[in-house]
SERO-4910 file (N, C-alpha, C, O; in steps of 0.05 Angstrom, whole numbers):
BEGIN
 pado doro    nc1    nc2    nc3   cac1   cac2   cac3    cc1    cc2    cc3    oc1    oc2    oc3
  Met    A   -575    168    -98   -573    139    -95   -595    122    -95   -610    124    -75
  Pro    A   -601    105   -112   -626     93   -113   -625     68    -93   -604     58    -87
  Ile    A   -648     59    -83   -646     34    -65   -649      7    -83   -666      4   -100
  Thr    A   -632    -12    -78   -633    -35    -95   -630    -61    -81   -624    -60    -57
  Gly    A   -634    -83    -92   -631   -107    -82   -619   -125    -99   -626   -125   -123
  Val    A   -599   -143    -92   -585   -160   -110   -592   -188   -105   -591   -195    -81
  Phe    A   -600   -205   -121   -609   -233   -120   -587   -252   -138   -581   -246   -161
  Phe    A   -579   -273   -124   -559   -291   -141   -572   -318   -143   -584   -324   -123
  Ile    A   -572   -335   -163   -581   -358   -170   -561   -377   -178   -555   -379   -202
  Pro    A   -549   -390   -162   -522   -409   -168   -530   -430   -188   -553   -439   -190
  Ala    A   -508   -437   -203   -513   -458   -225   -490   -476   -227   -467   -468   -223
  Asn    A   -496   -502   -232   -470   -520   -231   -454   -515   -259   -463   -507   -280
  Pro    A   -430   -523   -253   -413   -519   -277   -424   -530   -309   -419   -518   -330
  Asn    A   -437   -553   -307   -445   -563   -332   -475   -558   -337   -486   -570   -356
  Ala    A   -487   -541   -321   -515   -542   -324   -523   -513   -338   -507   -495   -342
  Ser    A   -550   -512   -345   -557   -487   -353   -562   -466   -329   -566   -473   -306
  Thr    A   -561   -441   -338   -565   -419   -314   -600   -412   -319   -615   -420   -337
  Ala    A   -604   -395   -294   -635   -390   -295   -640   -367   -310   -662   -357   -308
  Leu    A   -621   -358   -326   -626   -332   -339   -649   -334   -361   -664   -314   -362
  Ala    A   -653   -351   -374   -677   -353   -392   -703   -358   -378   -724   -351   -389
  Thr    A   -703   -370   -354   -725   -373   -337   -733   -350   -322   -757   -348   -316
  Ile    A   -717   -332   -317   -720   -304   -304   -732   -290   -323   -753   -279   -317
  Thr    A   -720   -285   -352   -731   -269   -367   -756   -278   -376   -773   -261   -379
  Glu    A   -762   -301   -380   -790   -308   -389   -811   -299   -366   -832   -288   -371
  Arg    A   -802   -306   -338   -821   -297   -317   -822   -268   -316   -844   -257   -312
  Leu    A   -802   -253   -318   -805   -225   -320   -826   -218   -341   -838   -198   -334
  His    A   -833   -228   -362   -852   -222   -383   -878   -234   -377   -898   -223   -385
  Ser    A   -879   -255   -363   -906   -267   -357   -916   -265   -328   -939   -270   -323
  Ala    A   -900   -258   -308   -911   -261   -280   -912   -233   -273   -921   -231   -250
  Val    A   -906   -210   -284   -914   -181   -269   -932   -170   -287   -934   -176   -311
  Ala    A   -946   -152   -275   -970   -136   -289   -960   -116   -311   -975   -108   -328
  Glu    A   -935   -107   -309   -926    -88   -329   -911   -103   -348   -899   -124   -342
  Glu    A   -912    -92   -369   -895   -104   -394   -863    -91   -389   -858    -67   -389
  Pro    A   -847   -110   -387   -820   -100   -387   -812    -86   -413   -819    -94   -436
  Val    A   -796    -65   -410   -783    -53   -432   -755    -53   -437   -741    -37   -425
  Ala    A   -744    -69   -453   -714    -69   -454   -706    -41   -462   -714    -28   -482
  Ile    A   -686    -35   -442   -669     -7   -450   -641     -9   -455   -628     11   -462
  Gly    A   -630    -31   -453   -600    -28   -460   -588    -53   -446   -602    -72   -438
  Arg    A   -561    -51   -443   -544    -70   -433   -528    -61   -412   -524    -37   -410
  Trp    A   -515    -79   -394   -496    -73   -373   -475    -94   -369   -477   -118   -376
  Ala    A   -457    -84   -356   -431   -107   -348   -419    -96   -319   -423    -74   -308
  Leu    A   -406   -118   -311   -394   -114   -287   -367   -131   -285   -365   -151   -299
  Glu    A   -348   -124   -269   -324   -140   -261   -320   -140   -236   -322   -118   -225
  His    A   -313   -162   -222   -306   -167   -192   -286   -181   -190   -285   -202   -203
  Lys    A   -265   -172   -173   -243   -188   -166   -239   -191   -137   -239   -171   -122
  Leu    A   -237   -219   -127   -234   -220    -97   -207   -230    -89   -196   -248   -101
  Met    A   -195   -218    -67   -167   -222    -55   -177   -231    -28   -199   -225    -18
  Arg    A   -159   -245    -18   -162   -257      7   -136   -260     25   -118   -273     15
  Asp    A   -131   -251     49   -106   -253     66    -93   -279     66   -108   -299     66
  Thr    A    -69   -282     66    -56   -308     70    -46   -306     98    -43   -285    112
  Pro    A    -38   -336    107    -24   -339    133      1   -326    135     11   -316    115
  Ser    A     13   -325    161     40   -320    160     59   -337    146     55   -361    144
  Cys    A     80   -325    136     98   -345    118    117   -360    141    128   -381    137
  Val    A    119   -345    165    138   -361    186    121   -372    209    111   -356    225
  Pro    A    118   -395    212    102   -404    234    111   -394    260    135   -395    266
  Gly    A     92   -384    279    100   -378    303    115   -349    308    124   -342    330
  Ser    A    117   -334    285    132   -310    288    113   -286    295    122   -263    299
  Gly    A     86   -291    297     70   -272    303     45   -280    319     43   -303    327
  Pro    A     26   -262    323      1   -274    337    -12   -294    317     -8   -294    293
  Gln    A    -29   -313    330    -40   -335    315    -61   -320    294    -72   -299    302
  Arg    A    -67   -330    269    -84   -317    253   -112   -325    259   -120   -348    263
  His    A   -128   -301    258   -154   -306    265   -169   -326    248   -161   -333    226
  Ala    A   -193   -336    260   -206   -359    246   -219   -346    222   -219   -358    201
  Gln    A   -229   -323    225   -243   -308    204   -224   -295    186   -206   -280    195
  Pro    A   -228   -301    156   -210   -288    138   -216   -257    134   -236   -246    143
  Arg    A   -197   -244    121   -202   -217    112   -206   -213     83   -195   -230     69
  Tyr    A   -216   -196     71   -221   -195     41   -217   -169     32   -222   -149     46
  Met    A   -209   -166      6   -203   -145    -10   -218   -147    -34   -214   -167    -48
  Gln    A   -239   -126    -43   -253   -131    -69   -253   -110    -83   -253    -88    -72
  Phe    A   -251   -112   -108   -252    -94   -132   -274    -95   -150   -278   -117   -161
  Leu    A   -289    -75   -154   -316    -80   -167   -317    -56   -188   -314    -32   -181
  Ser    A   -323    -64   -215   -330    -39   -234   -354    -45   -246   -359    -68   -252
  Leu    A   -370    -25   -250   -396    -27   -263   -400     -3   -287   -395     21   -285
  Ser    A   -409    -15   -305   -413     -3   -332   -432     22   -331   -429     40   -348
  Tyr    A   -451     24   -310   -467     46   -311   -459     65   -286   -475     83   -278
  Tyr    A   -435     60   -274   -417     80   -257   -394     84   -267   -375     74   -256
  Pro    A   -391     97   -291   -364    101   -304   -343    113   -294   -320    107   -300
  Asn    A   -350    133   -277   -332    150   -266   -311    141   -240   -293    154   -232
  His    A   -319    115   -229   -304    105   -208   -308     77   -204   -330     68   -210
  Gly    A   -287     61   -194   -291     33   -186   -292     32   -155   -282     50   -142
  Phe    A   -303     12   -144   -310     10   -116   -286    -13   -102   -281    -35   -113
  Ile    A   -276     -5    -83   -259    -21    -64   -271    -26    -40   -280     -7    -27
  Tyr    A   -274    -52    -31   -285    -59     -4   -264    -74     11   -252    -90     -4
  Thr    A   -255    -74     34   -235    -82     46   -242    -87     78   -256    -71     92
  Ser    A   -231   -109     87   -236   -119    116   -216   -104    132   -193   -102    123
  Gln    A   -222    -92    157   -204    -80    173   -193   -102    192   -206   -123    195
  Gly    A   -172   -100    202   -164   -118    225   -180   -115    249   -194    -95    253
  Pro    A   -178   -132    265   -191   -132    292   -179   -111    309   -194    -99    325
  Glu    A   -153   -104    305   -137    -86    322   -152    -57    317   -153    -39    334
  Lys    A   -163    -55    292   -175    -29    284   -203    -24    290   -213     -1    292
  Thr    A   -217    -49    293   -248    -53    298   -253    -59    326   -275    -53    336
  Gly    A   -236    -68    339   -244    -78    365   -263   -105    363   -273   -116    383
  Gln    A   -267   -112    338   -288   -136    336   -277   -158    319   -254   -158    309
  Thr    A   -293   -178    318   -283   -199    300   -286   -195    271   -309   -189    263
  Pro    A   -268   -198    253   -272   -191    225   -299   -200    214   -313   -217    226
  Val    A   -306   -186    188   -327   -196    176   -328   -226    171   -308   -239    164
  Pro    A   -355   -238    175   -354   -269    173   -354   -279    141   -362   -266    122
  Asn    A   -345   -302    143   -345   -320    117   -370   -314    103   -390   -309    117
  Ala    A   -372   -314     78   -399   -315     63   -413   -341     66   -437   -343     61
  Ala    A   -399   -360     74   -412   -391     78   -429   -391    104   -448   -407    107
  Thr    A   -423   -373    122   -438   -369    149   -462   -354    144   -462   -340    124
  Pro    A   -485   -355    161   -506   -335    158   -495   -310    172   -480   -308    192
  Gln    A   -506   -288    155   -496   -260    163   -517   -241    158   -535   -247    142
  Pro    A   -518   -219    170   -539   -200    169   -542   -192    145   -521   -187    133
  Gly    A   -566   -189    132   -575   -176    110   -566   -192     82   -567   -179     61
  Val    A   -557   -218     82   -551   -239     67   -565   -266     71   -554   -284     85
  Thr    A   -590   -269     58   -605   -292     66   -617   -307     42   -619   -296     20
  Pro    A   -624   -327     46   -639   -344     22   -663   -322     18   -674   -311     37
  Ala    A   -671   -316    -11   -689   -302    -18   -716   -309     -6   -732   -291     -2
  Ser    A   -722   -331     -1   -748   -339     11   -751   -333     38   -773   -333     49
  Gly    A   -727   -328     51   -730   -319     82   -730   -289     85   -726   -272     67
  Ser    A   -736   -285    109   -735   -255    117   -706   -244    128   -694   -253    148
  Ala    A   -698   -227    115   -674   -212    122   -679   -191    147   -697   -174    147
  Thr    A   -661   -193    168   -660   -169    185   -643   -148    180   -620   -150    174
  Pro    A   -657   -121    182   -639    -99    172   -614    -95    190   -616    -95    215
  Ser    A   -594    -92    178   -564    -91    190   -556    -63    196   -533    -58    206
  Asn    A   -574    -44    192   -565    -14    197   -558    -13    227   -538      0    235
  Thr    A   -575    -26    245   -569    -24    275   -543    -39    280   -528    -32    298
  Ala    A   -539    -58    264   -515    -73    268   -487    -54    262   -465    -51    274
  Ala    A   -496    -45    240   -475    -29    224   -466     -2    241   -446     11    236
  Ala    A   -484      2    261   -479     30    273   -455     30    287   -440     50    287
  Gly    A   -449      4    301   -426      4    317   -402     -4    300   -381    -10    312
  Gly    A   -402     -6    273   -381     -8    255   -379    -38    247   -378    -57    263
  Ser    A   -378    -40    221   -381    -67    211   -350    -79    205   -348   -102    195
  Gly    A   -330    -65    211   -304    -72    202   -297    -78    176   -278    -92    171
  Ile    A   -312    -67    157   -309    -68    130   -309    -37    121   -325    -21    130
  Val    A   -289    -30    101   -289     -2     91   -294     -5     63   -285    -21     48
  Met    A   -313     16     56   -314     22     26   -302     47     19   -304     66     35
  Thr    A   -288     47     -6   -281     73    -17   -288     67    -47   -293     46    -57
  Thr    A   -286     92    -59   -286     95    -89   -261    107   -100   -248    123    -87
  Val    A   -255     97   -126   -228    113   -136   -235    115   -167   -250     99   -178
  Pro    A   -221    136   -179   -226    138   -206   -221    108   -222   -204     93   -213
  Leu    A   -236    100   -245   -235     75   -254   -207     65   -263   -201     42   -258
  Pro    A   -191     79   -275   -164     75   -282   -144     67   -257   -126     49   -258
  Ser    A   -151     83   -234   -134     78   -211   -141     51   -199   -124     37   -187
  Ser    A   -164     44   -201   -175     17   -190   -161     -1   -202   -147    -16   -187
  Gly    A   -159     -7   -232   -140    -26   -242   -113    -27   -232   -103    -48   -227
  Ala    A   -100     -4   -230    -74      1   -220    -67    -10   -193    -46    -22   -187
  Leu    A    -90     -4   -176    -87    -16   -147    -89    -45   -147    -74    -58   -133
  Phe    A   -105    -55   -160   -104    -84   -160    -80    -94   -168    -69   -111   -155
  Lys    A    -71    -86   -189    -44    -98   -199    -23    -95   -181     -3   -110   -179
  His    A    -28    -72   -166     -7    -67   -147     -8    -89   -120     12    -95   -107
  Phe    A    -31    -96   -115    -34   -115    -93    -29   -142   -102    -21   -157    -84
  Val    A    -33   -150   -127    -29   -175   -139      3   -179   -138     13   -199   -129
  Tyr    A     18   -159   -148     48   -164   -151     62   -156   -128     81   -169   -121
  Ala    A     55   -132   -114     74   -120    -94     68   -131    -67     85   -134    -49
  Cys    A     41   -139    -67     35   -153    -38     27   -181    -36     13   -190    -18
  Gln    A     36   -193    -55     28   -223    -57     35   -241    -32     20   -260    -28
  Pro    A     57   -237    -16     59   -249      7     34   -250     28     29   -268     43
  Phe    A     21   -226     26      0   -216     45    -31   -221     34    -49   -226     50
  Trp    A    -36   -219      6    -58   -221     -6    -61   -240    -30    -44   -240    -48
  Cys    A    -78   -255    -30    -77   -277    -54   -101   -271    -70   -121   -264    -58
  His    A   -102   -272    -96   -122   -267   -113   -138   -297   -118   -130   -316   -131
  Arg    A   -162   -293   -105   -176   -321   -109   -194   -324   -133   -195   -346   -145
  His    A   -210   -301   -142   -221   -306   -169   -231   -280   -177   -236   -262   -161
  Thr    A   -235   -279   -207   -249   -257   -218   -271   -268   -233   -269   -289   -246
  Val    A   -295   -254   -232   -322   -259   -242   -331   -236   -255   -325   -214   -246
  Ala    A   -345   -238   -279   -357   -216   -299   -383   -224   -308   -390   -247   -313
  Val    A   -398   -203   -312   -422   -201   -326   -417   -190   -349   -419   -166   -350
  Pro    A   -411   -205   -376   -402   -188   -396   -424   -173   -415   -417   -155   -431
  Gly    A   -448   -183   -411   -466   -165   -430   -495   -175   -420   -509   -191   -433
  Gly    A   -503   -164   -395   -532   -166   -387   -549   -150   -399   -541   -131   -413
  Met    A   -576   -156   -395   -598   -142   -403   -612   -119   -383   -613   -127   -359
  Val    A   -622    -95   -386   -628    -78   -370   -661    -76   -378   -666    -73   -402
  Tyr    A   -679    -76   -362   -710    -72   -367   -719    -52   -346   -710    -52   -323
  Asp    A   -738    -34   -355   -754    -22   -342   -785    -37   -336   -798    -45   -355
  Val    A   -792    -38   -314   -817    -53   -306   -832    -37   -285   -828    -42   -261
  Gly    A   -848    -20   -292   -862     -1   -275   -843     16   -258   -828     31   -271
  Asp    A   -842     16   -232   -828     32   -216   -799     17   -212   -783     26   -196
  Phe    A   -794     -3   -225   -771    -17   -221   -752    -18   -250   -759    -20   -273
  Arg    A   -728    -15   -240   -709    -22   -265   -693    -49   -253   -681    -51   -231
  Val    A   -696    -69   -276   -680    -98   -270   -658   -100   -289   -660    -95   -313
  Arg    A   -637   -107   -277   -613   -116   -292   -609   -147   -287   -608   -156   -264
  Ile    A   -607   -162   -309   -601   -192   -310   -579   -197   -325   -575   -185   -346
  Gly    A   -563   -216   -315   -540   -226   -329   -527   -252   -316   -528   -256   -292
  Asp    A   -515   -269   -334   -499   -291   -325   -472   -284   -314   -457   -269   -326
  Val    A   -467   -295   -292   -443   -290   -278   -423   -311   -287   -427   -334   -281
  Arg    A   -403   -303   -302   -382   -319   -308   -351   -315   -297   -339   -294   -300
  Gln    A   -342   -337   -286   -314   -337   -272   -294   -338   -295   -296   -354   -313
  Thr    A   -276   -319   -294   -254   -320   -319   -229   -326   -301   -211   -333   -316
  Gln    A   -221   -325   -277   -199   -336   -266   -207   -346   -236   -224   -335   -221
  Pro    A   -193   -366   -230   -168   -379   -240   -175   -400   -266   -159   -409   -282
  Ala    A   -203   -404   -264   -211   -425   -286   -238   -414   -298   -256   -407   -283
  Ala    A   -239   -414   -322   -269   -407   -335   -289   -428   -331   -288   -451   -337
  Arg    A   -309   -415   -320   -330   -429   -312   -358   -410   -307   -355   -387   -300
  Val    A   -381   -422   -311   -404   -404   -306   -413   -408   -275   -417   -431   -266
  Arg    A   -416   -386   -260   -424   -386   -229   -457   -383   -226   -467   -390   -204
  Gly    A   -472   -374   -245   -501   -371   -239   -508   -346   -252   -493   -334   -267
  Thr    A   -533   -338   -245   -547   -313   -254   -549   -293   -231   -554   -301   -209
  Val    A   -546   -270   -237   -547   -245   -220   -572   -231   -227   -581   -235   -250
  Val    A   -584   -216   -211   -609   -199   -216   -607   -177   -201   -606   -180   -176
  Glu    A   -607   -153   -210   -605   -130   -194   -633   -118   -200   -641   -114   -223
  Ile    A   -647   -110   -173   -676    -98   -177   -671    -70   -165   -664    -70   -142
  Glu    A   -674    -47   -177   -671    -21   -166   -700     -7   -171   -712     -7   -193
  Tyr    A   -708      5   -144   -735     21   -141   -727     47   -150   -707     59   -142
  Arg    A   -747     56   -169   -743     82   -184   -770    100   -176   -776    119   -191
  Gly    A   -783     95   -157   -804    111   -152   -795    132   -130   -772    133   -122
  Pro    A   -815    147   -122   -805    169   -102   -791    162    -77   -801    144    -64
  Ser    A   -773    172    -71   -754    163    -54   -740    182    -32   -726    200    -42
  Leu    A   -740    182    -11   -723    203      6   -696    200      4   -682    220      5
  Val    A   -688    178      2   -659    170     -4   -646    182    -31   -625    195    -30
  Thr    A   -660    178    -52   -655    185    -75   -657    219    -78   -642    232    -92
  Ser    A   -676    229    -63   -675    261    -64   -655    272    -45   -645    294    -51
  Ile    A   -646    261    -24   -626    269    -10   -595    268    -23   -578    285    -20
  Ser    A   -593    246    -36   -567    244    -54   -569    264    -79   -548    276    -87
  Ala    A   -592    267    -90   -592    289   -114   -590    316   -106   -579    332   -121
  Gln    A   -603    323    -79   -593    352    -69   -568    354    -62   -556    375    -67
  Tyr    A   -553    331    -50   -528    338    -42   -508    341    -69   -488    355    -70
  Val    A   -517    324    -89   -498    328   -114   -499    358   -127   -480    370   -136
  Gln    A   -527    369   -125   -531    393   -134   -519    416   -117   -513    437   -128
  Ser    A   -515    410    -89   -500    428    -72   -474    430    -79   -462    451    -76
  Lys    A   -463    409    -88   -435    410    -90   -425    422   -117   -402    431   -120
  Arg    A   -446    420   -138   -439    437   -159   -436    468   -155   -424    481   -171
  Gly    A   -446    477   -133   -442    504   -125   -455    525   -138   -472    518   -154
  Val    A   -453    552   -135   -464    573   -146   -448    591   -162   -426    596   -152
  Asn    A   -454    602   -183   -430    618   -200   -431    642   -184   -445    647   -164
  Leu    A   -412    660   -196   -403    683   -182   -427    705   -184   -425    725   -168
  Gly    A   -447    704   -198   -470    716   -196   -489    712   -180   -509    726   -178
  Gly    A   -486    689   -164   -502    679   -146   -524    662   -153   -542    654   -137
  His    A   -522    655   -181   -543    641   -188   -538    609   -191   -515    602   -197
  Ser    A   -555    591   -187   -548    565   -189   -542    552   -215   -557    556   -235
  Asp    A   -520    536   -217   -512    525   -240   -525    500   -247   -515    486   -265
  Val    A   -548    493   -233   -563    470   -239   -585    477   -253   -600    495   -244
  Ser    A   -592    463   -276   -619    473   -290   -642    458   -280   -638    437   -268
  Asp    A   -668    468   -283   -690    455   -275   -691    430   -280   -702    414   -264
  Ser    A   -682    423   -301   -687    395   -309   -669    374   -293   -674    350   -294
  Asp    A   -649    385   -279   -629    364   -263   -645    363   -233   -634    349   -215
  Gln    A   -666    376   -227   -680    376   -201   -692    352   -198   -704    343   -218
  Asp    A   -691    337   -177   -702    313   -167   -734    315   -161   -740    327   -141
  Pro    A   -754    305   -178   -780    311   -171   -795    297   -150   -819    301   -146
  Gly    A   -778    276   -135   -792    261   -119   -803    274    -92   -826    271    -84
  Ile    A   -784    287    -78   -794    296    -51   -780    320    -44   -756    321    -47
  Asp    A   -793    340    -35   -785    367    -35   -765    368     -7   -776    363     14
  Leu    A   -739    374     -8   -723    376     13   -713    405     21   -690    411     27
  Ala    A   -733    422     19   -723    449     25   -713    455     54   -696    472     60
  Leu    A   -726    439     71   -714    441     98   -707    410    101   -719    391     91
  Phe    A   -682    409    120   -675    382    128   -678    377    157   -672    355    166
  Gly    A   -686    399    172   -687    396    197   -702    370    209   -693    356    226
  Gly    A   -723    367    198   -746    343    207   -733    316    198   -744    296    208
  Ile    A   -714    311    183   -705    287    172   -683    275    194   -665    290    202
  Glu    A   -686    252    203   -666    238    219   -655    210    206   -668    198    188
  Asp    A   -635    204    214   -624    177    206   -648    152    209   -647    131    196
  Ala    A   -666    158    229   -683    134    232   -701    137    209   -708    116    199
  Asp    A   -711    161    195   -724    161    172   -712    148    149   -726    135    133
  Ile    A   -686    150    145   -673    136    126   -672    106    129   -674     91    110
  Asp    A   -669     98    151   -671     68    162   -699     57    153   -700     36    140
  Ala    A   -721     71    161   -746     60    153   -750     63    123   -764     47    112
  Glu    A   -739     83    107   -742     82     80   -728     57     66   -737     46     47
  Tyr    A   -702     49     82   -692     26     65   -708     -1     73   -710    -20     58
  Ser    A   -716     -2     93   -732    -27    102   -760    -26     86   -770    -47     78
  Ala    A   -772     -4     83   -799     -4     70   -794    -12     41   -806    -30     30
  Thr    A   -775      3     28   -768     -6      1   -755    -33     -8   -758    -43    -30
  Ala    A   -741    -42     13   -733    -74     16   -757    -93     11   -757   -113     -3
  Ala    A   -777    -83     24   -801   -101     24   -815    -96     -4   -828   -115    -13
  Leu    A   -813    -74    -16   -823    -72    -44   -809    -90    -62   -821   -103    -79
  Ile    A   -781    -90    -59   -765   -106    -78   -766   -136    -75   -762   -152    -93
  Arg    A   -773   -140    -51   -776   -172    -45   -803   -182    -58   -804   -202    -71
  Glu    A   -825   -164    -52   -850   -168    -60   -846   -175    -92   -856   -195   -103
  Phe    A   -830   -154   -106   -829   -156   -135   -812   -181   -142   -818   -189   -164
  Trp    A   -795   -194   -130   -777   -215   -134   -795   -239   -125   -793   -259   -138
  Thr    A   -810   -239   -106   -829   -260   -104   -849   -266   -124   -858   -289   -127
  Lys    A   -856   -245   -138   -876   -253   -162   -863   -266   -183   -878   -278   -199
  Leu    A   -833   -268   -189   -822   -285   -207   -821   -314   -201   -817   -331   -218
  Gly    A   -826   -319   -172   -827   -348   -167   -801   -367   -174   -803   -390   -183
  Ile    A   -776   -352   -167   -752   -365   -171   -742   -377   -146   -739   -363   -126
  Glu    A   -737   -404   -145   -726   -415   -123   -698   -416   -123   -685   -414   -143
  Gly    A   -687   -421    -97   -659   -426    -90   -640   -400    -94   -617   -402   -102
  Ala    A   -650   -380    -89   -634   -350    -96   -624   -343    -66   -635   -350    -46
  Arg    A   -602   -330    -68   -589   -313    -46   -595   -288    -50   -595   -281    -74
  Glu    A   -600   -271    -32   -606   -239    -31   -586   -225    -17   -575   -233      3
  Ala    A   -582   -204    -27   -569   -181    -11   -582   -156    -14   -585   -146    -36
  Ile    A   -592   -145     10   -610   -122      7   -600   -105     29   -587    -84     23
  Leu    A   -605   -112     57   -603    -94     78   -578   -102     91   -579   -110    115
  Val    A   -551   -101     75   -524   -109     82   -510    -90    102   -520    -67    106
  Ser    A   -491    -97    114   -476    -80    135   -471    -52    122   -460    -51    100
  Asp    A   -479    -31    135   -468      1    129   -486     10    106   -482     32     96
  Val    A   -507     -8     98   -522      6     76   -533     32     84   -538     35    108
  Gly    A   -536     52     68   -546     78     80   -523     97     89   -528    121     91
  Arg    A   -499     85     95   -481    105    110   -471    130     94   -465    151    106
  Glu    A   -470    128     70   -464    153     54   -485    172     50   -480    196     47
  Val    A   -513    160     49   -534    179     46   -534    192     76   -537    217     77
  Lys    A   -532    177    100   -535    194    126   -511    216    130   -513    236    145
  Glu    A   -489    211    115   -466    234    117   -472    254    102   -465    276    108
  Gln    A   -487    250     78   -497    270     58   -515    286     74   -509    310     73
  Leu    A   -535    279     88   -556    291    104   -543    307    125   -551    330    130
  Lys    A   -525    296    136   -511    314    160   -498    343    144   -502    365    155
  Lys    A   -482    340    121   -477    359    109   -496    379     99   -494    403    101
  Leu    A   -514    366     88   -535    388     78   -551    404    106   -560    427    105
  Lys    A   -551    389    128   -563    401    150   -542    429    159   -550    450    167
  Leu    A   -518    422    156   -496    438    166   -500    461    144   -504    484    151
  Gln    A   -500    456    121   -499    475    100   -524    496    106   -522    521    105
  Glu    A   -548    483    112   -573    499    117   -567    516    141   -571    541    141
  Lys    A   -557    502    161   -551    520    187   -535    541    182   -541    562    193
  Met    A   -514    540    166   -494    562    161   -509    582    138   -496    601    129
  Gly    A   -533    577    129   -539    594    107   -526    593     84   -522    613     71
  Gln    A   -518    569     77   -505    565     49   -522    548     30   -536    530     37
  Thr    A   -518    557      4   -529    536    -14   -510    518    -28   -519    501    -44
  Ala    A   -486    520    -23   -464    505    -30   -440    506    -13   -436    526     -1
  Pro    A   -423    483    -12   -398    484      2   -380    511     -5   -378    519    -28
  Arg    A   -368    522     17   -350    545      9   -326    533    -12   -319    510    -10
  Asn    A   -317    549    -30   -298    543    -56   -271    550    -45   -252    545    -60
  Glu    A   -264    562    -19   -240    565    -11   -224    588    -32   -199    588    -32
  Gly    A   -237    603    -48   -227    623    -59   -215    613    -91   -203    628   -106
  His    A   -222    587    -95   -213    580   -123   -236    583   -142   -260    586   -135
  Ala    A   -225    582   -166   -245    582   -189   -263    556   -191   -252    534   -190
  Leu    A   -291    558   -193   -309    540   -193   -307    522   -219   -310    531   -241
  Gln    A   -301    494   -213   -297    475   -236   -321    455   -232   -334    454   -211
  Gln    A   -325    440   -255   -340    421   -252   -322    397   -248   -302    391   -262
  Asp    A   -333    383   -226   -317    356   -221   -317    333   -246   -335    331   -262
  Asp    A   -295    320   -245   -294    294   -265   -316    276   -254   -331    263   -269
  Asp    A   -319    273   -224   -335    253   -215   -352    270   -195   -343    274   -173
  Pro    A   -378    280   -206   -394    298   -186   -404    286   -165   -411    298   -145
  Asp    A   -407    256   -168   -413    245   -144   -403    216   -137   -414    195   -144
  Pro    A   -380    218   -123   -365    192   -119   -374    172   -102   -362    150    -99
  Asp    A   -398    180    -88   -414    158    -67   -430    142    -87   -434    118    -82
  Ala    A   -438    151   -105   -457    141   -124   -450    110   -131   -430    102   -142
  Gly    A   -475     94   -119   -469     64   -126   -458     49   -105   -454     25   -108
  Thr    A   -452     63    -80   -437     47    -57   -454     27    -46   -445      4    -41
  Asp    A   -477     34    -42   -496      9    -30   -498    -14    -46   -496    -36    -36
  Leu    A   -504    -10    -73   -505    -28    -90   -477    -44    -91   -478    -69    -91
  Ala    A   -456    -34    -93   -431    -44    -91   -427    -62    -68   -416    -84    -71
  Arg    A   -436    -56    -43   -438    -71    -20   -449    -96    -24   -441   -117    -16
  Gln    A   -475    -92    -41   -492   -121    -44   -479   -138    -64   -479   -163    -59
  Phe    A   -468   -128    -84   -454   -147   -107   -428   -158    -88   -421   -181    -93
  Met    A   -415   -146    -71   -394   -156    -59   -399   -176    -37   -382   -192    -30
  Glu    A   -422   -174    -27   -429   -195     -5   -438   -222    -23   -433   -245    -15
  Ile    A   -450   -217    -46   -459   -240    -62   -435   -254    -72   -433   -279    -71
  Phe    A   -417   -238    -82   -393   -252   -100   -367   -260    -83   -346   -267    -94
  Arg    A   -372   -258    -55   -351   -273    -42   -357   -302    -41   -338   -317    -36
  Phe    A   -379   -311    -46   -382   -341    -51   -378   -352    -22   -386   -342     -1
  Asn    A   -363   -375    -25   -354   -394     -3   -323   -390      0   -311   -409     10
  Arg    A   -312   -371     -7   -283   -367     -3   -270   -359     24   -246   -356     25
***
């Protein structure tokens, strides 16, 4: 699971976006020459809870709204992402703040963001899950038609055909964000910056995916040498703690911000160290430690024939999905 940062530059409906400027700066302001390697796309749907239909029939609606968000990314084709606010009765906290108010991890790009992992340790009140991509569309239709009194579809935005560049240790995805519902309009430009250098987080995720593939009946690994992550040796996990993962996210966030600063783009909002970032990696680390403690190279198969999962890594991209969803809530 690579560490990423997302930056959004809003645009007025009748004005040009920052796409051309960012592309030009990418070629002129960084030392490494960008290499175009392909295209990418996304679609994001936002739903928001509705007030009670019968005034006075229940508890007063909380001041802060609840959201349900559906995201699909072309480079994570096995699953879609669903992000939903929990009610205060389940979290014991105030629901997630509106995107119009200051919140941890989502700040103007020119400012300094405070890592929100410490805040997330007590629970963010938001739940991330992944589902097979066809199921994601079916669930959205279910909530639109069957749950309309409780949830309202606020908008759908998409990046229909962005560009992907490799620039040194970074992979940069750029694209214009176009709202398709309720009315067609341009919302701005989004930039995703992915760090691809040696990374503790990426190595943990790669090792966990390999462990899930299991061993064959002869006791040999099903993973070829070409699938091994070359970044960091994780033969022993005993010395790695959650604090090390938090430090890795903070250090890499600084590298991503430094790269973004070189482009000199004003007026951007960033989402990097958002609530719950790194949660899945920490859970993967715990499972790997347990496997190591039990002397296993892979989870037990409960006597069933070993099969290749349709989705070998259902957690892939969850941190990035959180970042996109923070950005795309806009001021709803």
